[in-house]
PDB file with SEQRES, HELIX, SHEET and CRYST1 records, atoms N, CA, C and O in Angstrom:
SEQRES   1 A   83  SER GLU SER GLY GLU LYS GLU PHE SER LEU ILE ASP GLN          
SEQRES   2 A   83  ASN VAL SER SER GLN PHE LYS ILE LEU THR CYS HIS SER          
SEQRES   3 A   83  THR SER CYS SER ASN LYS MET LYS LYS ILE GLN MET ASP          
SEQRES   4 A   83  GLU TYR GLU THR LEU GLY LEU LEU ASP SER LYS LYS GLU          
SEQRES   5 A   83  ALA SER GLY ALA PHE GLY VAL THR ILE GLU ALA SER SER          
SEQRES   6 A   83  CYS LEU GLY SER CYS LYS TYR SER PRO CYS VAL ALA ILE          
SEQRES   7 A   83  GLU HIS GLU ASP TYR                                          
HELIX    1 AA1 GLU A    2  SER A    9  1                                   8    
HELIX    2 AA2 GLN A   13  SER A   16  1                                   4    
HELIX    3 AA3 THR A   27  LYS A   35  1                                   9    
HELIX    4 AA4 GLU A   40  SER A   54  1                                  15    
HELIX    5 AA5 CYS A   70  TYR A   72  5                                   3    
SHEET    1 AA1 3 THR A  60  SER A  64  0                                        
SHEET    2 AA1 3 PHE A  19  CYS A  24  1                                        
SHEET    3 AA1 3 VAL A  76  HIS A  80 -1                                        
CRYST1    1.000    1.000    1.000  90.00  90.00  90.00 P 1           1          
ATOM      1  N   SER A   1     -12.977 -44.763 -22.654  1.00  0.00           N  
ATOM      2  CA  SER A   1     -11.632 -44.670 -23.013  1.00  0.00           C  
ATOM      3  C   SER A   1     -11.545 -44.985 -24.606  1.00  0.00           C  
ATOM      4  O   SER A   1     -12.368 -45.695 -25.184  1.00  0.00           O  
ATOM      5  N   GLU A   2     -10.513 -44.402 -25.193  1.00  0.00           N  
ATOM      6  CA  GLU A   2     -10.425 -44.620 -26.662  1.00  0.00           C  
ATOM      7  C   GLU A   2     -10.235 -46.051 -27.056  1.00  0.00           C  
ATOM      8  O   GLU A   2     -10.731 -46.481 -28.097  1.00  0.00           O  
ATOM      9  N   SER A   3      -9.515 -46.811 -26.230  1.00  0.00           N  
ATOM     10  CA  SER A   3      -9.256 -48.158 -26.597  1.00  0.00           C  
ATOM     11  C   SER A   3     -10.556 -49.001 -26.562  1.00  0.00           C  
ATOM     12  O   SER A   3     -10.769 -49.906 -27.368  1.00  0.00           O  
ATOM     13  N   GLY A   4     -11.455 -48.625 -25.523  1.00  0.00           N  
ATOM     14  CA  GLY A   4     -12.761 -49.241 -25.340  1.00  0.00           C  
ATOM     15  C   GLY A   4     -13.649 -49.005 -26.501  1.00  0.00           C  
ATOM     16  O   GLY A   4     -14.380 -49.906 -26.912  1.00  0.00           O  
ATOM     17  N   GLU A   5     -13.614 -47.665 -27.125  1.00  0.00           N  
ATOM     18  CA  GLU A   5     -14.408 -47.373 -28.164  1.00  0.00           C  
ATOM     19  C   GLU A   5     -13.888 -48.202 -29.376  1.00  0.00           C  
ATOM     20  O   GLU A   5     -14.717 -48.712 -30.130  1.00  0.00           O  
ATOM     21  N   LYS A   6     -12.523 -48.363 -29.603  1.00  0.00           N  
ATOM     22  CA  LYS A   6     -12.039 -49.131 -30.664  1.00  0.00           C  
ATOM     23  C   LYS A   6     -12.593 -50.652 -30.669  1.00  0.00           C  
ATOM     24  O   LYS A   6     -13.043 -51.263 -31.638  1.00  0.00           O  
ATOM     25  N   GLU A   7     -12.455 -51.072 -29.433  1.00  0.00           N  
ATOM     26  CA  GLU A   7     -12.814 -52.441 -29.224  1.00  0.00           C  
ATOM     27  C   GLU A   7     -14.235 -52.736 -29.551  1.00  0.00           C  
ATOM     28  O   GLU A   7     -14.560 -53.777 -30.122  1.00  0.00           O  
ATOM     29  N   PHE A   8     -15.173 -51.717 -29.149  1.00  0.00           N  
ATOM     30  CA  PHE A   8     -16.566 -51.895 -29.531  1.00  0.00           C  
ATOM     31  C   PHE A   8     -16.812 -51.696 -30.963  1.00  0.00           C  
ATOM     32  O   PHE A   8     -17.753 -52.289 -31.490  1.00  0.00           O  
ATOM     33  N   SER A   9     -15.987 -50.848 -31.701  1.00  0.00           N  
ATOM     34  CA  SER A   9     -16.256 -50.674 -33.090  1.00  0.00           C  
ATOM     35  C   SER A   9     -15.986 -51.881 -33.848  1.00  0.00           C  
ATOM     36  O   SER A   9     -16.463 -51.976 -34.979  1.00  0.00           O  
ATOM     37  N   LEU A  10     -15.242 -52.865 -33.337  1.00  0.00           N  
ATOM     38  CA  LEU A  10     -14.910 -54.070 -34.066  1.00  0.00           C  
ATOM     39  C   LEU A  10     -16.119 -55.054 -34.170  1.00  0.00           C  
ATOM     40  O   LEU A  10     -16.149 -55.955 -35.008  1.00  0.00           O  
ATOM     41  N   ILE A  11     -17.056 -54.837 -33.319  1.00  0.00           N  
ATOM     42  CA  ILE A  11     -18.307 -55.687 -33.377  1.00  0.00           C  
ATOM     43  C   ILE A  11     -19.351 -55.068 -34.242  1.00  0.00           C  
ATOM     44  O   ILE A  11     -19.879 -53.998 -33.937  1.00  0.00           O  
ATOM     45  N   ASP A  12     -19.668 -55.775 -35.383  1.00  0.00           N  
ATOM     46  CA  ASP A  12     -20.644 -55.231 -36.244  1.00  0.00           C  
ATOM     47  C   ASP A  12     -22.002 -55.559 -35.743  1.00  0.00           C  
ATOM     48  O   ASP A  12     -22.366 -56.730 -35.636  1.00  0.00           O  
ATOM     49  N   GLN A  13     -22.807 -54.488 -35.414  1.00  0.00           N  
ATOM     50  CA  GLN A  13     -24.076 -54.575 -34.745  1.00  0.00           C  
ATOM     51  C   GLN A  13     -25.042 -55.250 -35.645  1.00  0.00           C  
ATOM     52  O   GLN A  13     -25.966 -55.890 -35.145  1.00  0.00           O  
ATOM     53  N   ASN A  14     -24.907 -55.161 -36.920  1.00  0.00           N  
ATOM     54  CA  ASN A  14     -25.867 -55.846 -37.871  1.00  0.00           C  
ATOM     55  C   ASN A  14     -25.640 -57.345 -37.799  1.00  0.00           C  
ATOM     56  O   ASN A  14     -26.572 -58.122 -38.009  1.00  0.00           O  
ATOM     57  N   VAL A  15     -24.409 -57.767 -37.504  1.00  0.00           N  
ATOM     58  CA  VAL A  15     -24.090 -59.265 -37.387  1.00  0.00           C  
ATOM     59  C   VAL A  15     -24.580 -59.812 -35.946  1.00  0.00           C  
ATOM     60  O   VAL A  15     -25.233 -60.839 -35.763  1.00  0.00           O  
ATOM     61  N   SER A  16     -24.144 -58.939 -35.000  1.00  0.00           N  
ATOM     62  CA  SER A  16     -24.507 -59.335 -33.532  1.00  0.00           C  
ATOM     63  C   SER A  16     -26.025 -59.408 -33.337  1.00  0.00           C  
ATOM     64  O   SER A  16     -26.461 -60.147 -32.455  1.00  0.00           O  
ATOM     65  N   SER A  17     -26.841 -58.706 -34.085  1.00  0.00           N  
ATOM     66  CA  SER A  17     -28.283 -58.719 -33.905  1.00  0.00           C  
ATOM     67  C   SER A  17     -28.869 -59.944 -34.524  1.00  0.00           C  
ATOM     68  O   SER A  17     -30.070 -60.170 -34.376  1.00  0.00           O  
ATOM     69  N   GLN A  18     -28.108 -60.746 -35.204  1.00  0.00           N  
ATOM     70  CA  GLN A  18     -28.551 -61.999 -35.826  1.00  0.00           C  
ATOM     71  C   GLN A  18     -28.418 -63.152 -34.780  1.00  0.00           C  
ATOM     72  O   GLN A  18     -28.774 -64.292 -35.077  1.00  0.00           O  
ATOM     73  N   PHE A  19     -27.928 -62.862 -33.613  1.00  0.00           N  
ATOM     74  CA  PHE A  19     -27.629 -64.013 -32.626  1.00  0.00           C  
ATOM     75  C   PHE A  19     -28.575 -63.816 -31.426  1.00  0.00           C  
ATOM     76  O   PHE A  19     -28.793 -62.723 -30.903  1.00  0.00           O  
ATOM     77  N   LYS A  20     -29.136 -65.042 -31.029  1.00  0.00           N  
ATOM     78  CA  LYS A  20     -29.972 -65.098 -29.756  1.00  0.00           C  
ATOM     79  C   LYS A  20     -29.320 -66.147 -28.915  1.00  0.00           C  
ATOM     80  O   LYS A  20     -28.947 -67.214 -29.403  1.00  0.00           O  
ATOM     81  N   ILE A  21     -29.177 -65.830 -27.581  1.00  0.00           N  
ATOM     82  CA  ILE A  21     -28.677 -66.780 -26.601  1.00  0.00           C  
ATOM     83  C   ILE A  21     -29.951 -67.237 -25.886  1.00  0.00           C  
ATOM     84  O   ILE A  21     -30.702 -66.419 -25.354  1.00  0.00           O  
ATOM     85  N   LEU A  22     -30.173 -68.491 -25.880  1.00  0.00           N  
ATOM     86  CA  LEU A  22     -31.365 -69.021 -25.080  1.00  0.00           C  
ATOM     87  C   LEU A  22     -30.774 -69.923 -23.895  1.00  0.00           C  
ATOM     88  O   LEU A  22     -29.886 -70.764 -24.031  1.00  0.00           O  
ATOM     89  N   THR A  23     -31.422 -69.594 -22.732  1.00  0.00           N  
ATOM     90  CA  THR A  23     -31.214 -70.334 -21.546  1.00  0.00           C  
ATOM     91  C   THR A  23     -32.375 -71.295 -21.232  1.00  0.00           C  
ATOM     92  O   THR A  23     -33.487 -70.771 -21.170  1.00  0.00           O  
ATOM     93  N   CYS A  24     -32.296 -72.521 -21.039  1.00  0.00           N  
ATOM     94  CA  CYS A  24     -33.284 -73.427 -20.844  1.00  0.00           C  
ATOM     95  C   CYS A  24     -33.840 -73.345 -19.450  1.00  0.00           C  
ATOM     96  O   CYS A  24     -33.094 -73.489 -18.481  1.00  0.00           O  
ATOM     97  N   HIS A  25     -35.122 -73.120 -19.318  1.00  0.00           N  
ATOM     98  CA  HIS A  25     -35.859 -72.977 -18.068  1.00  0.00           C  
ATOM     99  C   HIS A  25     -36.792 -74.173 -17.797  1.00  0.00           C  
ATOM    100  O   HIS A  25     -37.662 -74.108 -16.929  1.00  0.00           O  
ATOM    101  N   SER A  26     -36.603 -75.216 -18.523  1.00  0.00           N  
ATOM    102  CA  SER A  26     -37.414 -76.392 -18.334  1.00  0.00           C  
ATOM    103  C   SER A  26     -37.304 -77.031 -16.956  1.00  0.00           C  
ATOM    104  O   SER A  26     -36.401 -76.647 -16.212  1.00  0.00           O  
ATOM    105  N   THR A  27     -38.105 -77.924 -16.582  1.00  0.00           N  
ATOM    106  CA  THR A  27     -38.033 -78.495 -15.212  1.00  0.00           C  
ATOM    107  C   THR A  27     -36.629 -79.077 -14.953  1.00  0.00           C  
ATOM    108  O   THR A  27     -36.007 -78.784 -13.932  1.00  0.00           O  
ATOM    109  N   SER A  28     -36.138 -79.916 -15.910  1.00  0.00           N  
ATOM    110  CA  SER A  28     -34.864 -80.588 -15.747  1.00  0.00           C  
ATOM    111  C   SER A  28     -33.711 -79.632 -15.531  1.00  0.00           C  
ATOM    112  O   SER A  28     -32.859 -79.876 -14.678  1.00  0.00           O  
ATOM    113  N   CYS A  29     -33.668 -78.513 -16.314  1.00  0.00           N  
ATOM    114  CA  CYS A  29     -32.581 -77.491 -16.174  1.00  0.00           C  
ATOM    115  C   CYS A  29     -32.670 -76.756 -14.892  1.00  0.00           C  
ATOM    116  O   CYS A  29     -31.685 -76.501 -14.199  1.00  0.00           O  
ATOM    117  N   SER A  30     -33.952 -76.407 -14.586  1.00  0.00           N  
ATOM    118  CA  SER A  30     -34.275 -75.436 -13.403  1.00  0.00           C  
ATOM    119  C   SER A  30     -33.859 -76.315 -12.165  1.00  0.00           C  
ATOM    120  O   SER A  30     -33.216 -75.801 -11.250  1.00  0.00           O  
ATOM    121  N   ASN A  31     -34.210 -77.583 -12.138  1.00  0.00           N  
ATOM    122  CA  ASN A  31     -33.809 -78.443 -10.961  1.00  0.00           C  
ATOM    123  C   ASN A  31     -32.299 -78.649 -10.895  1.00  0.00           C  
ATOM    124  O   ASN A  31     -31.772 -78.679  -9.783  1.00  0.00           O  
ATOM    125  N   LYS A  32     -31.544 -78.797 -12.021  1.00  0.00           N  
ATOM    126  CA  LYS A  32     -30.101 -78.815 -11.893  1.00  0.00           C  
ATOM    127  C   LYS A  32     -29.501 -77.524 -11.530  1.00  0.00           C  
ATOM    128  O   LYS A  32     -28.509 -77.535 -10.801  1.00  0.00           O  
ATOM    129  N   MET A  33     -30.001 -76.380 -11.966  1.00  0.00           N  
ATOM    130  CA  MET A  33     -29.559 -75.111 -11.483  1.00  0.00           C  
ATOM    131  C   MET A  33     -29.675 -74.960  -9.933  1.00  0.00           C  
ATOM    132  O   MET A  33     -28.784 -74.484  -9.229  1.00  0.00           O  
ATOM    133  N   LYS A  34     -30.740 -75.367  -9.538  1.00  0.00           N  
ATOM    134  CA  LYS A  34     -30.880 -75.279  -8.066  1.00  0.00           C  
ATOM    135  C   LYS A  34     -29.959 -76.116  -7.247  1.00  0.00           C  
ATOM    136  O   LYS A  34     -29.424 -75.754  -6.199  1.00  0.00           O  
ATOM    137  N   LYS A  35     -29.822 -77.321  -7.859  1.00  0.00           N  
ATOM    138  CA  LYS A  35     -28.888 -78.264  -7.294  1.00  0.00           C  
ATOM    139  C   LYS A  35     -27.469 -77.792  -7.065  1.00  0.00           C  
ATOM    140  O   LYS A  35     -26.815 -78.034  -6.051  1.00  0.00           O  
ATOM    141  N   ILE A  36     -27.041 -77.061  -8.159  1.00  0.00           N  
ATOM    142  CA  ILE A  36     -25.665 -76.472  -8.209  1.00  0.00           C  
ATOM    143  C   ILE A  36     -25.716 -75.045  -7.734  1.00  0.00           C  
ATOM    144  O   ILE A  36     -24.755 -74.322  -7.999  1.00  0.00           O  
ATOM    145  N   GLN A  37     -26.727 -74.569  -7.067  1.00  0.00           N  
ATOM    146  CA  GLN A  37     -26.784 -73.225  -6.586  1.00  0.00           C  
ATOM    147  C   GLN A  37     -26.806 -72.173  -7.631  1.00  0.00           C  
ATOM    148  O   GLN A  37     -26.226 -71.121  -7.362  1.00  0.00           O  
ATOM    149  N   MET A  38     -27.339 -72.288  -8.685  1.00  0.00           N  
ATOM    150  CA  MET A  38     -27.383 -71.253  -9.801  1.00  0.00           C  
ATOM    151  C   MET A  38     -28.837 -70.641  -9.759  1.00  0.00           C  
ATOM    152  O   MET A  38     -29.830 -71.366  -9.793  1.00  0.00           O  
ATOM    153  N   ASP A  39     -28.901 -69.370  -9.689  1.00  0.00           N  
ATOM    154  CA  ASP A  39     -30.305 -68.715  -9.876  1.00  0.00           C  
ATOM    155  C   ASP A  39     -30.467 -68.462 -11.309  1.00  0.00           C  
ATOM    156  O   ASP A  39     -29.554 -67.910 -11.922  1.00  0.00           O  
ATOM    157  N   GLU A  40     -31.620 -68.838 -11.937  1.00  0.00           N  
ATOM    158  CA  GLU A  40     -31.981 -68.830 -13.332  1.00  0.00           C  
ATOM    159  C   GLU A  40     -31.906 -67.282 -13.721  1.00  0.00           C  
ATOM    160  O   GLU A  40     -31.383 -66.969 -14.791  1.00  0.00           O  
ATOM    161  N   TYR A  41     -32.387 -66.380 -12.921  1.00  0.00           N  
ATOM    162  CA  TYR A  41     -32.483 -64.990 -13.292  1.00  0.00           C  
ATOM    163  C   TYR A  41     -31.176 -64.278 -13.186  1.00  0.00           C  
ATOM    164  O   TYR A  41     -30.905 -63.331 -13.924  1.00  0.00           O  
ATOM    165  N   GLU A  42     -30.346 -64.742 -12.250  1.00  0.00           N  
ATOM    166  CA  GLU A  42     -29.018 -64.200 -12.078  1.00  0.00           C  
ATOM    167  C   GLU A  42     -28.171 -64.710 -13.362  1.00  0.00           C  
ATOM    168  O   GLU A  42     -27.282 -63.986 -13.811  1.00  0.00           O  
ATOM    169  N   THR A  43     -28.428 -65.824 -13.878  1.00  0.00           N  
ATOM    170  CA  THR A  43     -27.792 -66.275 -15.107  1.00  0.00           C  
ATOM    171  C   THR A  43     -28.173 -65.491 -16.258  1.00  0.00           C  
ATOM    172  O   THR A  43     -27.327 -65.243 -17.116  1.00  0.00           O  
ATOM    173  N   LEU A  44     -29.486 -65.031 -16.375  1.00  0.00           N  
ATOM    174  CA  LEU A  44     -29.801 -64.255 -17.555  1.00  0.00           C  
ATOM    175  C   LEU A  44     -29.087 -62.775 -17.311  1.00  0.00           C  
ATOM    176  O   LEU A  44     -28.635 -62.119 -18.250  1.00  0.00           O  
ATOM    177  N   GLY A  45     -29.050 -62.395 -16.111  1.00  0.00           N  
ATOM    178  CA  GLY A  45     -28.415 -61.045 -15.776  1.00  0.00           C  
ATOM    179  C   GLY A  45     -26.916 -61.050 -16.109  1.00  0.00           C  
ATOM    180  O   GLY A  45     -26.386 -60.102 -16.689  1.00  0.00           O  
ATOM    181  N   LEU A  46     -26.233 -62.184 -15.709  1.00  0.00           N  
ATOM    182  CA  LEU A  46     -24.919 -62.277 -16.130  1.00  0.00           C  
ATOM    183  C   LEU A  46     -24.544 -62.306 -17.450  1.00  0.00           C  
ATOM    184  O   LEU A  46     -23.586 -61.675 -17.895  1.00  0.00           O  
ATOM    185  N   LEU A  47     -25.380 -63.129 -18.191  1.00  0.00           N  
ATOM    186  CA  LEU A  47     -25.151 -63.205 -19.701  1.00  0.00           C  
ATOM    187  C   LEU A  47     -25.424 -61.852 -20.420  1.00  0.00           C  
ATOM    188  O   LEU A  47     -24.758 -61.516 -21.399  1.00  0.00           O  
ATOM    189  N   ASP A  48     -26.427 -61.081 -19.903  1.00  0.00           N  
ATOM    190  CA  ASP A  48     -26.659 -59.778 -20.357  1.00  0.00           C  
ATOM    191  C   ASP A  48     -25.437 -58.763 -20.071  1.00  0.00           C  
ATOM    192  O   ASP A  48     -25.058 -57.952 -20.915  1.00  0.00           O  
ATOM    193  N   SER A  49     -24.867 -58.893 -18.803  1.00  0.00           N  
ATOM    194  CA  SER A  49     -23.806 -57.968 -18.527  1.00  0.00           C  
ATOM    195  C   SER A  49     -22.590 -58.327 -19.328  1.00  0.00           C  
ATOM    196  O   SER A  49     -21.838 -57.402 -19.637  1.00  0.00           O  
ATOM    197  N   LYS A  50     -22.300 -59.542 -19.703  1.00  0.00           N  
ATOM    198  CA  LYS A  50     -21.263 -60.007 -20.535  1.00  0.00           C  
ATOM    199  C   LYS A  50     -21.491 -59.408 -21.922  1.00  0.00           C  
ATOM    200  O   LYS A  50     -20.556 -58.860 -22.506  1.00  0.00           O  
ATOM    201  N   LYS A  51     -22.728 -59.498 -22.476  1.00  0.00           N  
ATOM    202  CA  LYS A  51     -23.107 -58.989 -23.825  1.00  0.00           C  
ATOM    203  C   LYS A  51     -22.761 -57.533 -23.776  1.00  0.00           C  
ATOM    204  O   LYS A  51     -22.017 -57.099 -24.655  1.00  0.00           O  
ATOM    205  N   GLU A  52     -23.196 -56.765 -22.887  1.00  0.00           N  
ATOM    206  CA  GLU A  52     -23.021 -55.328 -22.784  1.00  0.00           C  
ATOM    207  C   GLU A  52     -21.587 -54.867 -22.717  1.00  0.00           C  
ATOM    208  O   GLU A  52     -21.152 -53.878 -23.307  1.00  0.00           O  
ATOM    209  N   ALA A  53     -20.851 -55.726 -21.897  1.00  0.00           N  
ATOM    210  CA  ALA A  53     -19.413 -55.321 -21.735  1.00  0.00           C  
ATOM    211  C   ALA A  53     -18.649 -55.631 -23.035  1.00  0.00           C  
ATOM    212  O   ALA A  53     -17.673 -54.942 -23.331  1.00  0.00           O  
ATOM    213  N   SER A  54     -19.020 -56.551 -23.748  1.00  0.00           N  
ATOM    214  CA  SER A  54     -18.354 -56.819 -25.000  1.00  0.00           C  
ATOM    215  C   SER A  54     -18.812 -55.907 -26.205  1.00  0.00           C  
ATOM    216  O   SER A  54     -18.191 -55.901 -27.268  1.00  0.00           O  
ATOM    217  N   GLY A  55     -19.823 -55.215 -26.001  1.00  0.00           N  
ATOM    218  CA  GLY A  55     -20.279 -54.289 -27.001  1.00  0.00           C  
ATOM    219  C   GLY A  55     -21.132 -54.897 -28.078  1.00  0.00           C  
ATOM    220  O   GLY A  55     -21.332 -54.333 -29.154  1.00  0.00           O  
ATOM    221  N   ALA A  56     -21.643 -56.109 -27.740  1.00  0.00           N  
ATOM    222  CA  ALA A  56     -22.546 -56.849 -28.628  1.00  0.00           C  
ATOM    223  C   ALA A  56     -23.932 -56.498 -28.317  1.00  0.00           C  
ATOM    224  O   ALA A  56     -24.701 -57.367 -27.908  1.00  0.00           O  
ATOM    225  N   PHE A  57     -24.300 -55.304 -28.480  1.00  0.00           N  
ATOM    226  CA  PHE A  57     -25.633 -54.840 -28.030  1.00  0.00           C  
ATOM    227  C   PHE A  57     -26.752 -55.470 -28.813  1.00  0.00           C  
ATOM    228  O   PHE A  57     -27.847 -55.579 -28.261  1.00  0.00           O  
ATOM    229  N   GLY A  58     -26.595 -55.873 -29.983  1.00  0.00           N  
ATOM    230  CA  GLY A  58     -27.729 -56.490 -30.742  1.00  0.00           C  
ATOM    231  C   GLY A  58     -28.178 -57.939 -30.415  1.00  0.00           C  
ATOM    232  O   GLY A  58     -29.226 -58.462 -30.794  1.00  0.00           O  
ATOM    233  N   VAL A  59     -27.201 -58.505 -29.641  1.00  0.00           N  
ATOM    234  CA  VAL A  59     -27.505 -59.900 -29.289  1.00  0.00           C  
ATOM    235  C   VAL A  59     -28.685 -59.908 -28.312  1.00  0.00           C  
ATOM    236  O   VAL A  59     -28.790 -59.077 -27.410  1.00  0.00           O  
ATOM    237  N   THR A  60     -29.545 -60.867 -28.533  1.00  0.00           N  
ATOM    238  CA  THR A  60     -30.812 -61.028 -27.683  1.00  0.00           C  
ATOM    239  C   THR A  60     -30.618 -62.161 -26.777  1.00  0.00           C  
ATOM    240  O   THR A  60     -30.115 -63.188 -27.233  1.00  0.00           O  
ATOM    241  N   ILE A  61     -30.989 -62.085 -25.431  1.00  0.00           N  
ATOM    242  CA  ILE A  61     -30.825 -63.075 -24.519  1.00  0.00           C  
ATOM    243  C   ILE A  61     -32.241 -63.390 -24.015  1.00  0.00           C  
ATOM    244  O   ILE A  61     -32.946 -62.466 -23.610  1.00  0.00           O  
ATOM    245  N   GLU A  62     -32.688 -64.661 -24.023  1.00  0.00           N  
ATOM    246  CA  GLU A  62     -34.032 -65.145 -23.571  1.00  0.00           C  
ATOM    247  C   GLU A  62     -34.089 -66.393 -22.838  1.00  0.00           C  
ATOM    248  O   GLU A  62     -33.280 -67.285 -23.095  1.00  0.00           O  
ATOM    249  N   ALA A  63     -34.956 -66.527 -21.967  1.00  0.00           N  
ATOM    250  CA  ALA A  63     -35.423 -67.728 -21.254  1.00  0.00           C  
ATOM    251  C   ALA A  63     -36.145 -68.529 -22.328  1.00  0.00           C  
ATOM    252  O   ALA A  63     -36.935 -67.968 -23.087  1.00  0.00           O  
ATOM    253  N   SER A  64     -35.878 -69.873 -22.406  1.00  0.00           N  
ATOM    254  CA  SER A  64     -36.605 -70.715 -23.328  1.00  0.00           C  
ATOM    255  C   SER A  64     -37.238 -71.914 -22.788  1.00  0.00           C  
ATOM    256  O   SER A  64     -36.890 -72.256 -21.658  1.00  0.00           O  
ATOM    257  N   SER A  65     -38.058 -72.568 -23.370  1.00  0.00           N  
ATOM    258  CA  SER A  65     -38.528 -73.862 -23.024  1.00  0.00           C  
ATOM    259  C   SER A  65     -37.341 -74.884 -23.268  1.00  0.00           C  
ATOM    260  O   SER A  65     -36.223 -74.497 -23.610  1.00  0.00           O  
ATOM    261  N   CYS A  66     -37.649 -76.154 -23.078  1.00  0.00           N  
ATOM    262  CA  CYS A  66     -36.692 -77.244 -23.233  1.00  0.00           C  
ATOM    263  C   CYS A  66     -35.927 -77.164 -24.530  1.00  0.00           C  
ATOM    264  O   CYS A  66     -36.498 -76.999 -25.608  1.00  0.00           O  
ATOM    265  N   LEU A  67     -34.636 -77.283 -24.402  1.00  0.00           N  
ATOM    266  CA  LEU A  67     -33.632 -77.239 -25.568  1.00  0.00           C  
ATOM    267  C   LEU A  67     -33.410 -78.605 -26.015  1.00  0.00           C  
ATOM    268  O   LEU A  67     -32.757 -78.755 -27.048  1.00  0.00           O  
ATOM    269  N   GLY A  68     -33.874 -79.676 -25.363  1.00  0.00           N  
ATOM    270  CA  GLY A  68     -33.695 -81.079 -25.801  1.00  0.00           C  
ATOM    271  C   GLY A  68     -32.367 -81.613 -25.402  1.00  0.00           C  
ATOM    272  O   GLY A  68     -31.973 -82.605 -26.015  1.00  0.00           O  
ATOM    273  N   SER A  69     -31.649 -81.130 -24.510  1.00  0.00           N  
ATOM    274  CA  SER A  69     -30.367 -81.699 -24.092  1.00  0.00           C  
ATOM    275  C   SER A  69     -30.380 -81.872 -22.557  1.00  0.00           C  
ATOM    276  O   SER A  69     -29.413 -81.528 -21.877  1.00  0.00           O  
ATOM    277  N   CYS A  70     -31.521 -82.425 -22.016  1.00  0.00           N  
ATOM    278  CA  CYS A  70     -31.649 -82.581 -20.634  1.00  0.00           C  
ATOM    279  C   CYS A  70     -30.577 -83.260 -19.959  1.00  0.00           C  
ATOM    280  O   CYS A  70     -30.290 -82.960 -18.800  1.00  0.00           O  
ATOM    281  N   LYS A  71     -29.900 -84.245 -20.662  1.00  0.00           N  
ATOM    282  CA  LYS A  71     -28.770 -85.074 -20.103  1.00  0.00           C  
ATOM    283  C   LYS A  71     -27.627 -84.153 -19.774  1.00  0.00           C  
ATOM    284  O   LYS A  71     -26.839 -84.465 -18.882  1.00  0.00           O  
ATOM    285  N   TYR A  72     -27.496 -83.010 -20.463  1.00  0.00           N  
ATOM    286  CA  TYR A  72     -26.371 -82.130 -20.144  1.00  0.00           C  
ATOM    287  C   TYR A  72     -26.878 -80.832 -19.405  1.00  0.00           C  
ATOM    288  O   TYR A  72     -26.234 -79.792 -19.545  1.00  0.00           O  
ATOM    289  N   SER A  73     -27.820 -80.857 -18.754  1.00  0.00           N  
ATOM    290  CA  SER A  73     -28.389 -79.647 -18.147  1.00  0.00           C  
ATOM    291  C   SER A  73     -27.440 -79.154 -17.013  1.00  0.00           C  
ATOM    292  O   SER A  73     -26.745 -79.926 -16.352  1.00  0.00           O  
ATOM    293  N   PRO A  74     -27.471 -77.746 -16.840  1.00  0.00           N  
ATOM    294  CA  PRO A  74     -28.415 -76.806 -17.403  1.00  0.00           C  
ATOM    295  C   PRO A  74     -27.835 -76.417 -18.869  1.00  0.00           C  
ATOM    296  O   PRO A  74     -26.630 -76.502 -19.106  1.00  0.00           O  
ATOM    297  N   CYS A  75     -28.679 -76.031 -19.731  1.00  0.00           N  
ATOM    298  CA  CYS A  75     -28.357 -75.906 -21.114  1.00  0.00           C  
ATOM    299  C   CYS A  75     -28.537 -74.462 -21.582  1.00  0.00           C  
ATOM    300  O   CYS A  75     -29.450 -73.748 -21.167  1.00  0.00           O  
ATOM    301  N   VAL A  76     -27.582 -74.055 -22.504  1.00  0.00           N  
ATOM    302  CA  VAL A  76     -27.661 -72.700 -23.164  1.00  0.00           C  
ATOM    303  C   VAL A  76     -27.383 -73.020 -24.646  1.00  0.00           C  
ATOM    304  O   VAL A  76     -26.526 -73.824 -25.015  1.00  0.00           O  
ATOM    305  N   ALA A  77     -28.225 -72.282 -25.495  1.00  0.00           N  
ATOM    306  CA  ALA A  77     -28.077 -72.496 -26.906  1.00  0.00           C  
ATOM    307  C   ALA A  77     -27.833 -71.177 -27.557  1.00  0.00           C  
ATOM    308  O   ALA A  77     -28.209 -70.148 -26.995  1.00  0.00           O  
ATOM    309  N   ILE A  78     -27.223 -71.147 -28.714  1.00  0.00           N  
ATOM    310  CA  ILE A  78     -27.020 -70.032 -29.525  1.00  0.00           C  
ATOM    311  C   ILE A  78     -27.817 -70.269 -30.860  1.00  0.00           C  
ATOM    312  O   ILE A  78     -27.651 -71.250 -31.584  1.00  0.00           O  
ATOM    313  N   GLU A  79     -28.716 -69.231 -31.096  1.00  0.00           N  
ATOM    314  CA  GLU A  79     -29.463 -69.292 -32.449  1.00  0.00           C  
ATOM    315  C   GLU A  79     -28.883 -68.128 -33.287  1.00  0.00           C  
ATOM    316  O   GLU A  79     -28.489 -67.051 -32.841  1.00  0.00           O  
ATOM    317  N   HIS A  80     -28.900 -68.530 -34.576  1.00  0.00           N  
ATOM    318  CA  HIS A  80     -28.261 -67.526 -35.612  1.00  0.00           C  
ATOM    319  C   HIS A  80     -29.267 -67.574 -36.699  1.00  0.00           C  
ATOM    320  O   HIS A  80     -29.680 -68.618 -37.203  1.00  0.00           O  
ATOM    321  N   GLU A  81     -29.687 -66.202 -37.075  1.00  0.00           N  
ATOM    322  CA  GLU A  81     -30.570 -65.982 -38.243  1.00  0.00           C  
ATOM    323  C   GLU A  81     -29.679 -66.325 -39.447  1.00  0.00           C  
ATOM    324  O   GLU A  81     -28.595 -65.752 -39.554  1.00  0.00           O  
ATOM    325  N   ASP A  82     -30.070 -67.214 -40.346  1.00  0.00           N  
ATOM    326  CA  ASP A  82     -29.352 -67.587 -41.504  1.00  0.00           C  
ATOM    327  C   ASP A  82     -30.279 -67.448 -42.795  1.00  0.00           C  
ATOM    328  O   ASP A  82     -31.198 -68.208 -43.102  1.00  0.00           O  
ATOM    329  N   TYR A  83     -29.863 -66.370 -43.453  1.00  0.00           N  
ATOM    330  CA  TYR A  83     -30.770 -66.025 -44.666  1.00  0.00           C  
ATOM    331  C   TYR A  83     -30.060 -66.374 -45.905  1.00  0.00           C  
ATOM    332  O   TYR A  83     -30.595 -66.184 -46.997  1.00  0.00           O  
TER     333      TYR A  83                                                      
END                                                                             
């Protein structure tokens, strides 16, 4: 639709490509995900579908090692390239 195309054009792909979403897959976060019935791969898929639906095609989504916030698990972090 035309309104969808306008919405996507508002997202600068050069800017969105500077962002990376990291999902922690350390033991602590994995155990917490299982405890609250979250599937780690489903989480990656859902984040990816939200990214695609918003038109932020340049954003990268990755599983990561420990993010250092085990107390607040499960954790997700946003990295931004800052030059």
